[in-house]
Backbone atoms as SQL, in Angstrom:
CREATE TABLE atoms (id INTEGER PRIMARY KEY, chain TEXT, resi INTEGER, resn TEXT, atom TEXT, x REAL, y REAL, z REAL);
INSERT INTO atoms VALUES
  (1, 'A', 1, 'UNK', 'N', -81.963, 152.156, 61.204),
  (2, 'A', 1, 'UNK', 'CA', -83.368, 152.359, 61.546),
  (3, 'A', 1, 'UNK', 'C', -83.818, 151.248, 62.499),
  (4, 'A', 2, 'UNK', 'N', -84.652, 151.621, 63.442),
  (5, 'A', 2, 'UNK', 'CA', -85.182, 150.670, 64.400),
  (6, 'A', 2, 'UNK', 'C', -86.128, 149.686, 63.713),
  (7, 'A', 3, 'UNK', 'N', -86.087, 148.449, 64.177),
  (8, 'A', 3, 'UNK', 'CA', -87.080, 147.464, 63.745),
  (9, 'A', 3, 'UNK', 'C', -88.093, 147.343, 64.866),
  (10, 'A', 4, 'UNK', 'N', -89.344, 147.451, 64.516),
  (11, 'A', 4, 'UNK', 'CA', -90.439, 147.504, 65.470),
  (12, 'A', 4, 'UNK', 'C', -91.366, 146.326, 65.170),
  (13, 'A', 5, 'UNK', 'N', -91.382, 145.334, 66.071),
  (14, 'A', 5, 'UNK', 'CA', -92.202, 144.139, 65.879),
  (15, 'A', 5, 'UNK', 'C', -93.445, 144.241, 66.753),
  (16, 'A', 6, 'UNK', 'N', -94.598, 144.008, 66.141),
  (17, 'A', 6, 'UNK', 'CA', -95.833, 144.076, 66.900),
  (18, 'A', 6, 'UNK', 'C', -97.012, 143.600, 66.092),
  (19, 'A', 7, 'UNK', 'N', -98.179, 143.867, 66.627),
  (20, 'A', 7, 'UNK', 'CA', -99.454, 143.574, 65.982),
  (21, 'A', 7, 'UNK', 'C', -100.201, 144.899, 65.959),
  (22, 'A', 8, 'UNK', 'N', -100.629, 145.314, 64.795),
  (23, 'A', 8, 'UNK', 'CA', -101.201, 146.666, 64.639),
  (24, 'A', 8, 'UNK', 'C', -102.398, 146.945, 65.546),
  (25, 'A', 9, 'UNK', 'N', -103.197, 145.935, 65.879),
  (26, 'A', 9, 'UNK', 'CA', -104.393, 146.199, 66.684),
  (27, 'A', 9, 'UNK', 'C', -104.143, 146.048, 68.190),
  (28, 'A', 10, 'UNK', 'N', -102.891, 145.865, 68.602),
  (29, 'A', 10, 'UNK', 'CA', -102.519, 145.737, 70.010),
  (30, 'A', 10, 'UNK', 'C', -102.358, 147.131, 70.617),
  (31, 'A', 11, 'UNK', 'N', -103.000, 147.387, 71.749),
  (32, 'A', 11, 'UNK', 'CA', -102.938, 148.716, 72.367),
  (33, 'A', 11, 'UNK', 'C', -101.521, 149.104, 72.767),
  (34, 'A', 12, 'UNK', 'N', -100.752, 148.168, 73.288),
  (35, 'A', 12, 'UNK', 'CA', -99.363, 148.469, 73.668),
  (36, 'A', 12, 'UNK', 'C', -98.557, 148.882, 72.451),
  (37, 'A', 13, 'UNK', 'N', -98.806, 148.228, 71.340),
  (38, 'A', 13, 'UNK', 'CA', -98.107, 148.550, 70.092),
  (39, 'A', 13, 'UNK', 'C', -98.539, 149.921, 69.587),
  (40, 'A', 14, 'UNK', 'N', -99.830, 150.186, 69.632),
  (41, 'A', 14, 'UNK', 'CA', -100.330, 151.504, 69.202),
  (42, 'A', 14, 'UNK', 'C', -99.711, 152.624, 70.040),
  (43, 'A', 15, 'UNK', 'N', -99.633, 152.403, 71.351),
  (44, 'A', 15, 'UNK', 'CA', -99.047, 153.412, 72.236),
  (45, 'A', 15, 'UNK', 'C', -97.573, 153.639, 71.895),
  (46, 'A', 16, 'UNK', 'N', -96.846, 152.563, 71.629),
  (47, 'A', 16, 'UNK', 'CA', -95.429, 152.690, 71.282),
  (48, 'A', 16, 'UNK', 'C', -95.270, 153.415, 69.949),
  (49, 'A', 17, 'UNK', 'N', -96.122, 153.106, 68.978),
  (50, 'A', 17, 'UNK', 'CA', -96.050, 153.777, 67.679),
  (51, 'A', 17, 'UNK', 'C', -96.336, 155.272, 67.848),
  (52, 'A', 18, 'UNK', 'N', -97.320, 155.599, 68.660),
  (53, 'A', 18, 'UNK', 'CA', -97.626, 157.008, 68.933),
  (54, 'A', 18, 'UNK', 'C', -96.431, 157.694, 69.583),
  (55, 'A', 19, 'UNK', 'N', -95.793, 157.010, 70.524),
  (56, 'A', 19, 'UNK', 'CA', -94.614, 157.561, 71.198),
  (57, 'A', 19, 'UNK', 'C', -93.508, 157.846, 70.188),
  (58, 'A', 20, 'UNK', 'N', -93.209, 156.864, 69.324),
  (59, 'A', 20, 'UNK', 'CA', -92.149, 157.028, 68.333),
  (60, 'A', 20, 'UNK', 'C', -92.475, 158.169, 67.374),
  (61, 'A', 21, 'UNK', 'N', -93.721, 158.214, 66.942),
  (62, 'A', 21, 'UNK', 'CA', -94.122, 159.283, 66.020),
  (63, 'A', 21, 'UNK', 'C', -94.020, 160.654, 66.684),
  (64, 'A', 22, 'UNK', 'N', -94.398, 160.750, 67.970),
  (65, 'A', 22, 'UNK', 'CA', -94.324, 162.032, 68.667),
  (66, 'A', 22, 'UNK', 'C', -92.877, 162.484, 68.855),
  (67, 'A', 23, 'UNK', 'N', -91.970, 161.542, 68.969),
  (68, 'A', 23, 'UNK', 'CA', -90.541, 161.854, 69.131),
  (69, 'A', 23, 'UNK', 'C', -89.819, 161.911, 67.787),
  (70, 'A', 24, 'UNK', 'N', -90.579, 161.702, 66.702),
  (71, 'A', 24, 'UNK', 'CA', -90.035, 161.690, 65.339),
  (72, 'A', 24, 'UNK', 'C', -88.903, 160.669, 65.189),
  (73, 'A', 25, 'UNK', 'N', -89.109, 159.504, 65.798),
  (74, 'A', 25, 'UNK', 'CA', -88.157, 158.391, 65.692),
  (75, 'A', 25, 'UNK', 'C', -88.623, 157.502, 64.554),
  (76, 'A', 26, 'UNK', 'N', -87.765, 157.313, 63.574),
  (77, 'A', 26, 'UNK', 'CA', -88.116, 156.473, 62.437),
  (78, 'A', 26, 'UNK', 'C', -87.990, 155.002, 62.813),
  (79, 'A', 27, 'UNK', 'N', -88.910, 154.198, 62.281),
  (80, 'A', 27, 'UNK', 'CA', -88.880, 152.765, 62.539),
  (81, 'A', 27, 'UNK', 'C', -89.505, 152.019, 61.374),
  (82, 'A', 28, 'UNK', 'N', -89.138, 150.763, 61.295),
  (83, 'A', 28, 'UNK', 'CA', -89.732, 149.858, 60.313),
  (84, 'A', 28, 'UNK', 'C', -90.653, 148.922, 61.076),
  (85, 'A', 29, 'UNK', 'N', -91.950, 148.936, 60.755),
  (86, 'A', 29, 'UNK', 'CA', -92.904, 148.057, 61.428),
  (87, 'A', 29, 'UNK', 'C', -92.883, 146.674, 60.788),
  (88, 'A', 30, 'UNK', 'N', -92.790, 145.647, 61.630),
  (89, 'A', 30, 'UNK', 'CA', -92.808, 144.261, 61.159),
  (90, 'A', 30, 'UNK', 'C', -93.834, 143.484, 61.983),
  (91, 'A', 31, 'UNK', 'N', -94.633, 142.675, 61.307),
  (92, 'A', 31, 'UNK', 'CA', -95.666, 141.883, 61.969),
  (93, 'A', 31, 'UNK', 'C', -95.008, 140.768, 62.767),
  (94, 'A', 32, 'UNK', 'N', -95.227, 140.769, 64.077),
  (95, 'A', 32, 'UNK', 'CA', -94.603, 139.781, 64.949),
  (96, 'A', 32, 'UNK', 'C', -95.088, 138.364, 64.640),
  (97, 'A', 33, 'UNK', 'N', -96.262, 138.258, 64.030),
  (98, 'A', 33, 'UNK', 'CA', -96.806, 136.939, 63.682),
  (99, 'A', 33, 'UNK', 'C', -96.016, 136.273, 62.563),
  (100, 'A', 34, 'UNK', 'N', -95.139, 137.040, 61.913),
  (101, 'A', 34, 'UNK', 'CA', -94.379, 136.502, 60.779),
  (102, 'A', 34, 'UNK', 'C', -92.889, 136.349, 61.103),
  (103, 'A', 35, 'UNK', 'N', -92.542, 136.295, 62.397),
  (104, 'A', 35, 'UNK', 'CA', -91.124, 136.159, 62.726),
  (105, 'A', 35, 'UNK', 'C', -90.612, 134.796, 62.290),
  (106, 'A', 36, 'UNK', 'N', -89.332, 134.746, 61.987),
  (107, 'A', 36, 'UNK', 'CA', -88.716, 133.475, 61.602),
  (108, 'A', 36, 'UNK', 'C', -87.771, 133.020, 62.712),
  (109, 'A', 37, 'UNK', 'N', -87.237, 131.827, 62.546),
  (110, 'A', 37, 'UNK', 'CA', -86.371, 131.246, 63.572),
  (111, 'A', 37, 'UNK', 'C', -85.104, 132.067, 63.784),
  (112, 'A', 38, 'UNK', 'N', -84.567, 132.624, 62.720),
  (113, 'A', 38, 'UNK', 'CA', -83.350, 133.430, 62.831),
  (114, 'A', 38, 'UNK', 'C', -83.590, 134.661, 63.722),
  (115, 'A', 39, 'UNK', 'N', -84.708, 135.323, 63.518),
  (116, 'A', 39, 'UNK', 'CA', -85.060, 136.488, 64.333),
  (117, 'A', 39, 'UNK', 'C', -85.249, 136.076, 65.787),
  (118, 'A', 40, 'UNK', 'N', -85.986, 135.004, 66.004),
  (119, 'A', 40, 'UNK', 'CA', -86.224, 134.517, 67.355),
  (120, 'A', 40, 'UNK', 'C', -84.906, 134.144, 68.039),
  (121, 'A', 41, 'UNK', 'N', -84.022, 133.476, 67.324),
  (122, 'A', 41, 'UNK', 'CA', -82.716, 133.111, 67.891),
  (123, 'A', 41, 'UNK', 'C', -81.931, 134.349, 68.311),
  (124, 'A', 42, 'UNK', 'N', -81.989, 135.408, 67.490),
  (125, 'A', 42, 'UNK', 'CA', -81.299, 136.648, 67.846),
  (126, 'A', 42, 'UNK', 'C', -81.871, 137.213, 69.141),
  (127, 'A', 43, 'UNK', 'N', -83.203, 137.283, 69.226),
  (128, 'A', 43, 'UNK', 'CA', -83.839, 137.800, 70.435),
  (129, 'A', 43, 'UNK', 'C', -83.425, 136.990, 71.653),
  (130, 'A', 44, 'UNK', 'N', -83.441, 135.660, 71.499),
  (131, 'A', 44, 'UNK', 'CA', -83.098, 134.786, 72.626),
  (132, 'A', 44, 'UNK', 'C', -81.615, 134.845, 72.973),
  (133, 'A', 45, 'UNK', 'N', -80.797, 135.306, 72.058),
  (134, 'A', 45, 'UNK', 'CA', -79.374, 135.476, 72.372),
  (135, 'A', 45, 'UNK', 'C', -79.143, 136.739, 73.210),
  (136, 'A', 46, 'UNK', 'N', -80.103, 137.643, 73.180),
  (137, 'A', 46, 'UNK', 'CA', -79.982, 138.919, 73.888),
  (138, 'A', 46, 'UNK', 'C', -80.831, 138.987, 75.156),
  (139, 'A', 47, 'UNK', 'N', -81.919, 138.238, 75.177),
  (140, 'A', 47, 'UNK', 'CA', -82.870, 138.305, 76.284),
  (141, 'A', 47, 'UNK', 'C', -83.285, 136.898, 76.698),
  (142, 'A', 48, 'UNK', 'N', -83.694, 136.756, 77.951),
  (143, 'A', 48, 'UNK', 'CA', -84.137, 135.443, 78.428),
  (144, 'A', 48, 'UNK', 'C', -85.559, 135.166, 77.943),
  (145, 'A', 49, 'UNK', 'N', -85.887, 133.904, 77.884),
  (146, 'A', 49, 'UNK', 'CA', -87.220, 133.519, 77.441),
  (147, 'A', 49, 'UNK', 'C', -88.274, 134.040, 78.419),
  (148, 'A', 50, 'UNK', 'N', -87.933, 134.114, 79.705),
  (149, 'A', 50, 'UNK', 'CA', -88.885, 134.637, 80.690),
  (150, 'A', 50, 'UNK', 'C', -89.168, 136.115, 80.472),
  (151, 'A', 51, 'UNK', 'N', -88.201, 136.844, 79.943),
  (152, 'A', 51, 'UNK', 'CA', -88.420, 138.256, 79.624),
  (153, 'A', 51, 'UNK', 'C', -89.260, 138.394, 78.358),
  (154, 'A', 52, 'UNK', 'N', -89.089, 137.472, 77.441),
  (155, 'A', 52, 'UNK', 'CA', -89.690, 137.558, 76.115),
  (156, 'A', 52, 'UNK', 'C', -91.149, 137.094, 76.069),
  (157, 'A', 53, 'UNK', 'N', -91.471, 136.064, 76.835),
  (158, 'A', 53, 'UNK', 'CA', -92.802, 135.458, 76.758),
  (159, 'A', 53, 'UNK', 'C', -93.721, 136.050, 77.812),
  (160, 'A', 54, 'UNK', 'N', -94.920, 136.407, 77.382),
  (161, 'A', 54, 'UNK', 'CA', -95.942, 136.957, 78.265),
  (162, 'A', 54, 'UNK', 'C', -96.795, 135.811, 78.802),
  (163, 'A', 55, 'UNK', 'N', -96.378, 135.260, 79.943),
  (164, 'A', 55, 'UNK', 'CA', -97.108, 134.127, 80.517),
  (165, 'A', 55, 'UNK', 'C', -98.444, 134.549, 81.126),
  (166, 'A', 56, 'UNK', 'N', -98.659, 135.847, 81.293),
  (167, 'A', 56, 'UNK', 'CA', -99.923, 136.342, 81.847),
  (168, 'A', 56, 'UNK', 'C', -100.948, 136.669, 80.759),
  (169, 'A', 57, 'UNK', 'N', -100.540, 136.592, 79.506),
  (170, 'A', 57, 'UNK', 'CA', -101.425, 136.977, 78.410),
  (171, 'A', 57, 'UNK', 'C', -102.414, 135.898, 78.013),
  (172, 'A', 58, 'UNK', 'N', -103.354, 136.308, 77.187),
  (173, 'A', 58, 'UNK', 'CA', -104.410, 135.410, 76.725),
  (174, 'A', 58, 'UNK', 'C', -103.848, 134.215, 75.938),
  (175, 'A', 59, 'UNK', 'N', -102.845, 134.455, 75.111),
  (176, 'A', 59, 'UNK', 'CA', -102.271, 133.371, 74.304),
  (177, 'A', 59, 'UNK', 'C', -101.674, 132.287, 75.194),
  (178, 'A', 60, 'UNK', 'N', -100.986, 132.684, 76.254),
  (179, 'A', 60, 'UNK', 'CA', -100.382, 131.717, 77.183),
  (180, 'A', 60, 'UNK', 'C', -101.472, 130.968, 77.951),
  (181, 'A', 61, 'UNK', 'N', -102.482, 131.684, 78.363),
  (182, 'A', 61, 'UNK', 'CA', -103.575, 131.026, 79.097),
  (183, 'A', 61, 'UNK', 'C', -104.276, 129.989, 78.238),
  (184, 'A', 62, 'UNK', 'N', -104.435, 130.288, 76.947),
  (185, 'A', 62, 'UNK', 'CA', -105.117, 129.349, 76.045),
  (186, 'A', 62, 'UNK', 'C', -104.396, 128.007, 75.953),
  (187, 'A', 63, 'UNK', 'N', -103.068, 128.039, 76.046),
  (188, 'A', 63, 'UNK', 'CA', -102.314, 126.786, 75.926),
  (189, 'A', 63, 'UNK', 'C', -101.801, 126.292, 77.289),
  (190, 'A', 64, 'UNK', 'N', -102.258, 126.931, 78.366),
  (191, 'A', 64, 'UNK', 'CA', -101.897, 126.504, 79.713),
  (192, 'A', 64, 'UNK', 'C', -100.436, 126.744, 80.074),
  (193, 'A', 65, 'UNK', 'N', -99.870, 127.807, 79.553),
  (194, 'A', 65, 'UNK', 'CA', -98.459, 128.106, 79.803),
  (195, 'A', 65, 'UNK', 'C', -98.319, 129.112, 80.942),
  (196, 'A', 66, 'UNK', 'N', -97.512, 128.758, 81.933),
  (197, 'A', 66, 'UNK', 'CA', -97.184, 129.681, 83.017),
  (198, 'A', 66, 'UNK', 'C', -95.666, 129.683, 83.202),
  (199, 'A', 67, 'UNK', 'N', -95.164, 130.504, 84.112),
  (200, 'A', 67, 'UNK', 'CA', -93.716, 130.640, 84.295),
  (201, 'A', 67, 'UNK', 'C', -93.069, 129.311, 84.685),
  (202, 'A', 68, 'UNK', 'N', -93.705, 128.573, 85.563),
  (203, 'A', 68, 'UNK', 'CA', -93.139, 127.300, 86.009),
  (204, 'A', 68, 'UNK', 'C', -93.013, 126.318, 84.843),
  (205, 'A', 69, 'UNK', 'N', -94.061, 126.219, 84.059),
  (206, 'A', 69, 'UNK', 'CA', -94.060, 125.309, 82.909),
  (207, 'A', 69, 'UNK', 'C', -93.014, 125.756, 81.883),
  (208, 'A', 70, 'UNK', 'N', -92.924, 127.056, 81.671),
  (209, 'A', 70, 'UNK', 'CA', -91.972, 127.608, 80.715),
  (210, 'A', 70, 'UNK', 'C', -90.533, 127.272, 81.120),
  (211, 'A', 71, 'UNK', 'N', -90.238, 127.360, 82.405),
  (212, 'A', 71, 'UNK', 'CA', -88.887, 127.085, 82.895),
  (213, 'A', 71, 'UNK', 'C', -88.495, 125.616, 82.740),
  (214, 'A', 72, 'UNK', 'N', -89.470, 124.731, 82.663),
  (215, 'A', 72, 'UNK', 'CA', -89.194, 123.296, 82.530),
  (216, 'A', 72, 'UNK', 'C', -88.971, 122.866, 81.083),
  (217, 'A', 73, 'UNK', 'N', -89.299, 123.741, 80.135),
  (218, 'A', 73, 'UNK', 'CA', -89.171, 123.395, 78.719),
  (219, 'A', 73, 'UNK', 'C', -87.735, 123.584, 78.238),
  (220, 'A', 74, 'UNK', 'N', -87.334, 122.770, 77.283),
  (221, 'A', 74, 'UNK', 'CA', -86.034, 122.929, 76.648),
  (222, 'A', 74, 'UNK', 'C', -86.073, 124.049, 75.630),
  (223, 'A', 75, 'UNK', 'N', -84.903, 124.522, 75.249),
  (224, 'A', 75, 'UNK', 'CA', -84.793, 125.651, 74.302),
  (225, 'A', 75, 'UNK', 'C', -85.505, 125.339, 72.982),
  (226, 'A', 76, 'UNK', 'N', -85.334, 124.141, 72.460),
  (227, 'A', 76, 'UNK', 'CA', -85.980, 123.787, 71.192),
  (228, 'A', 76, 'UNK', 'C', -87.502, 123.754, 71.324),
  (229, 'A', 77, 'UNK', 'N', -88.006, 123.233, 72.449),
  (230, 'A', 77, 'UNK', 'CA', -89.457, 123.211, 72.683),
  (231, 'A', 77, 'UNK', 'C', -90.013, 124.632, 72.754),
  (232, 'A', 78, 'UNK', 'N', -89.269, 125.504, 73.420),
  (233, 'A', 78, 'UNK', 'CA', -89.695, 126.895, 73.550),
  (234, 'A', 78, 'UNK', 'C', -89.760, 127.565, 72.179),
  (235, 'A', 79, 'UNK', 'N', -88.729, 127.349, 71.373),
  (236, 'A', 79, 'UNK', 'CA', -88.712, 127.967, 70.036),
  (237, 'A', 79, 'UNK', 'C', -89.898, 127.503, 69.198),
  (238, 'A', 80, 'UNK', 'N', -90.161, 126.206, 69.218),
  (239, 'A', 80, 'UNK', 'CA', -91.289, 125.674, 68.445),
  (240, 'A', 80, 'UNK', 'C', -92.589, 126.304, 68.931),
  (241, 'A', 81, 'UNK', 'N', -92.760, 126.388, 70.245),
  (242, 'A', 81, 'UNK', 'CA', -93.984, 126.947, 70.816),
  (243, 'A', 81, 'UNK', 'C', -94.162, 128.411, 70.396),
  (244, 'A', 82, 'UNK', 'N', -93.077, 129.185, 70.462),
  (245, 'A', 82, 'UNK', 'CA', -93.172, 130.601, 70.100),
  (246, 'A', 82, 'UNK', 'C', -93.416, 130.764, 68.603),
  (247, 'A', 83, 'UNK', 'N', -92.725, 129.987, 67.789),
  (248, 'A', 83, 'UNK', 'CA', -92.916, 130.111, 66.339),
  (249, 'A', 83, 'UNK', 'C', -94.322, 129.696, 65.920),
  (250, 'A', 84, 'UNK', 'N', -94.915, 128.756, 66.645),
  (251, 'A', 84, 'UNK', 'CA', -96.289, 128.350, 66.356),
  (252, 'A', 84, 'UNK', 'C', -97.315, 129.325, 66.941),
  (253, 'A', 85, 'UNK', 'N', -96.913, 130.034, 67.992),
  (254, 'A', 85, 'UNK', 'CA', -97.796, 130.979, 68.691),
  (255, 'A', 85, 'UNK', 'C', -97.056, 132.287, 68.951),
  (256, 'A', 86, 'UNK', 'N', -96.725, 133.044, 67.912),
  (257, 'A', 86, 'UNK', 'CA', -95.918, 134.252, 68.112),
  (258, 'A', 86, 'UNK', 'C', -96.585, 135.318, 68.984),
  (259, 'A', 87, 'UNK', 'N', -97.881, 135.214, 69.212),
  (260, 'A', 87, 'UNK', 'CA', -98.537, 136.187, 70.083),
  (261, 'A', 87, 'UNK', 'C', -98.206, 135.929, 71.556),
  (262, 'A', 88, 'UNK', 'N', -97.429, 134.887, 71.846),
  (263, 'A', 88, 'UNK', 'CA', -96.927, 134.674, 73.204),
  (264, 'A', 88, 'UNK', 'C', -95.896, 135.736, 73.587),
  (265, 'A', 89, 'UNK', 'N', -95.314, 136.366, 72.596),
  (266, 'A', 89, 'UNK', 'CA', -94.240, 137.330, 72.818),
  (267, 'A', 89, 'UNK', 'C', -94.809, 138.651, 73.326),
  (268, 'A', 90, 'UNK', 'N', -94.139, 139.201, 74.339),
  (269, 'A', 90, 'UNK', 'CA', -94.517, 140.531, 74.827),
  (270, 'A', 90, 'UNK', 'C', -94.302, 141.525, 73.695),
  (271, 'A', 91, 'UNK', 'N', -95.164, 142.537, 73.650),
  (272, 'A', 91, 'UNK', 'CA', -95.091, 143.500, 72.559),
  (273, 'A', 91, 'UNK', 'C', -95.064, 144.925, 73.096),
  (274, 'A', 92, 'UNK', 'N', -94.448, 145.778, 72.320),
  (275, 'A', 92, 'UNK', 'CA', -93.669, 145.527, 71.107),
  (276, 'A', 92, 'UNK', 'C', -92.249, 145.056, 71.443),
  (277, 'A', 93, 'UNK', 'N', -91.601, 144.522, 70.420),
  (278, 'A', 93, 'UNK', 'CA', -90.180, 144.212, 70.471),
  (279, 'A', 93, 'UNK', 'C', -89.504, 145.239, 69.564),
  (280, 'A', 94, 'UNK', 'N', -88.531, 145.939, 70.111),
  (281, 'A', 94, 'UNK', 'CA', -87.789, 146.939, 69.345),
  (282, 'A', 94, 'UNK', 'C', -86.347, 146.468, 69.235),
  (283, 'A', 95, 'UNK', 'N', -85.850, 146.401, 68.017),
  (284, 'A', 95, 'UNK', 'CA', -84.454, 146.032, 67.802),
  (285, 'A', 95, 'UNK', 'C', -83.715, 147.281, 67.341),
  (286, 'A', 96, 'UNK', 'N', -82.746, 147.657, 68.150),
  (287, 'A', 96, 'UNK', 'CA', -81.911, 148.828, 67.894),
  (288, 'A', 96, 'UNK', 'C', -80.474, 148.337, 67.793),
  (289, 'A', 97, 'UNK', 'N', -80.019, 148.087, 66.573),
  (290, 'A', 97, 'UNK', 'CA', -78.702, 147.505, 66.318),
  (291, 'A', 97, 'UNK', 'C', -78.555, 146.186, 67.060),
  (292, 'A', 98, 'UNK', 'N', -77.828, 146.193, 68.176),
  (293, 'A', 98, 'UNK', 'CA', -77.548, 144.961, 68.901),
  (294, 'A', 98, 'UNK', 'C', -78.409, 144.820, 70.158),
  (295, 'A', 99, 'UNK', 'N', -79.347, 145.759, 70.373),
  (296, 'A', 99, 'UNK', 'CA', -80.198, 145.736, 71.560),
  (297, 'A', 99, 'UNK', 'C', -81.591, 145.235, 71.198),
  (298, 'A', 100, 'UNK', 'N', -82.171, 144.465, 72.116),
  (299, 'A', 100, 'UNK', 'CA', -83.545, 144.016, 71.976),
  (300, 'A', 100, 'UNK', 'C', -84.318, 144.566, 73.166),
  (301, 'A', 101, 'UNK', 'N', -85.256, 145.479, 72.867),
  (302, 'A', 101, 'UNK', 'CA', -86.065, 146.106, 73.906),
  (303, 'A', 101, 'UNK', 'C', -87.452, 145.484, 73.894),
  (304, 'A', 102, 'UNK', 'N', -87.979, 145.244, 75.078),
  (305, 'A', 102, 'UNK', 'CA', -89.257, 144.555, 75.217),
  (306, 'A', 102, 'UNK', 'C', -90.267, 145.465, 75.904),
  (307, 'A', 103, 'UNK', 'N', -91.470, 145.501, 75.358),
  (308, 'A', 103, 'UNK', 'CA', -92.586, 146.268, 75.924),
  (309, 'A', 103, 'UNK', 'C', -92.197, 147.736, 76.109),
  (310, 'A', 104, 'UNK', 'N', -92.357, 148.280, 77.286),
  (311, 'A', 104, 'UNK', 'CA', -92.164, 149.726, 77.492),
  (312, 'A', 104, 'UNK', 'C', -90.700, 150.160, 77.591),
  (313, 'A', 105, 'UNK', 'N', -89.771, 149.249, 77.416),
  (314, 'A', 105, 'UNK', 'CA', -88.356, 149.622, 77.461),
  (315, 'A', 105, 'UNK', 'C', -87.996, 150.609, 76.351),
  (316, 'A', 106, 'UNK', 'N', -88.830, 150.706, 75.318),
  (317, 'A', 106, 'UNK', 'CA', -88.565, 151.641, 74.225),
  (318, 'A', 106, 'UNK', 'C', -88.518, 153.080, 74.718),
  (319, 'A', 107, 'UNK', 'N', -89.132, 153.336, 75.861),
  (320, 'A', 107, 'UNK', 'CA', -89.150, 154.707, 76.385),
  (321, 'A', 107, 'UNK', 'C', -87.772, 155.178, 76.837),
  (322, 'A', 108, 'UNK', 'N', -86.811, 154.261, 76.876),
  (323, 'A', 108, 'UNK', 'CA', -85.426, 154.619, 77.234),
  (324, 'A', 108, 'UNK', 'C', -84.612, 155.067, 76.027),
  (325, 'A', 109, 'UNK', 'N', -85.199, 155.063, 74.839),
  (326, 'A', 109, 'UNK', 'CA', -84.458, 155.467, 73.639),
  (327, 'A', 109, 'UNK', 'C', -84.307, 156.977, 73.579);
């Protein structure tokens, strides 16, 4: 079964859930705000931090994070920042076995 990480009141997440339901694709919804380091490490093993973090979003703007600043951070600094601010992550994140899909990539399922 697919693991679906998001925030229930996020429009992108709602649209993805509607898409999955219309296609009768089963998924397990998980609150992205409750991710742990192990989950984050798995995502980062499959995708780059630049793909994962929404530097254009409100959460990034609040802490002054942009692509240039993100590229200068070390892996450990990035993990701490994301774990403290999980809404920095683009949504939804879909985990399909060994694949990590970000945002609208779920439409390729």
